[in-house]
N, C-alpha and C positions, 0 to 999 in steps of 0.2 A: 460689309458690302465693299466691293472693289470695282472701280471704274477706270477707264483709260481714255486716251485721246481718240476721238472718232473723226475720221476724214469724211467731209462732205463738201458740197459746193459752197456752203456758207463759210466754212473754214478756209477754203481756197480764196474767197473774196476778202476775208479778213487778212490773210497772208499778203494779198496785194496791197491792202491798206497799210500794213506794216512797212512794206517796201516803200510806199509813197510817203510815209512819215519819216523816212530816213534810216530805217534799220537796214543793216547788211546781215548776211548769214552769221558772220562772226560776232557782230554786236548783239544780235538777238540771242545767240547761244550764250554769250557772256552774261547778259541780263537775265536770261532764264535760269542759268546755273546759280547766280547770286540769289535770285528770288526763291529758288528751290531750297538752297541752303538755309535761308532765313526762315522759310515756312517750316522746314523740318526742325529747326532749333526752337521754334515756338509750338511744336507739336500740332501743326495744322496740316490739312490735306494740301497736296500740290494743286496748282492751277491746271485745269484741263481744257480751257478754251483760249483761243487767240484773242477773243474779244477783250479779255482782261488787259492784255498787253496794248491793244489799240487804245482803249480808254485811258490807260496809264500814260501812254506816250502823248496823247492829246492833251492831258491835263498838266503835263510837265511844262514849267515856265509860266503857267497862268497864275495870276494872283489869287490868293486864297480869300474866300468870302468870310463874312462874319460867322456864319454857321460852321464853316470849316475850322475857324479858330476856336470856337466854343467846343466842338467835338474833339479837337486835338488837345485842348486843355483838360477836358474831362478824362480823356484816355490816359493822360500823363499822371492824373491824380488818383487813379484807381489803385486799390490795394492789390499787391501781387501775392 
């Protein structure tokens, strides 16, 4: 199954939120390219919603909570 980005009013609102969070066209393109390269190297599907970028940008710089530390530790211990 193959899907692609869909434009709608929700995506337009999310794009405005990204601009409000400090993204510029160039910084978004750079971030999206890096994320795409990483996800391809991990054999994962690309991100198809701008909501991912909004959530990611909002969480940047916030301290990680206890559950986040546990999740990160477990992920690093998994066998590859």
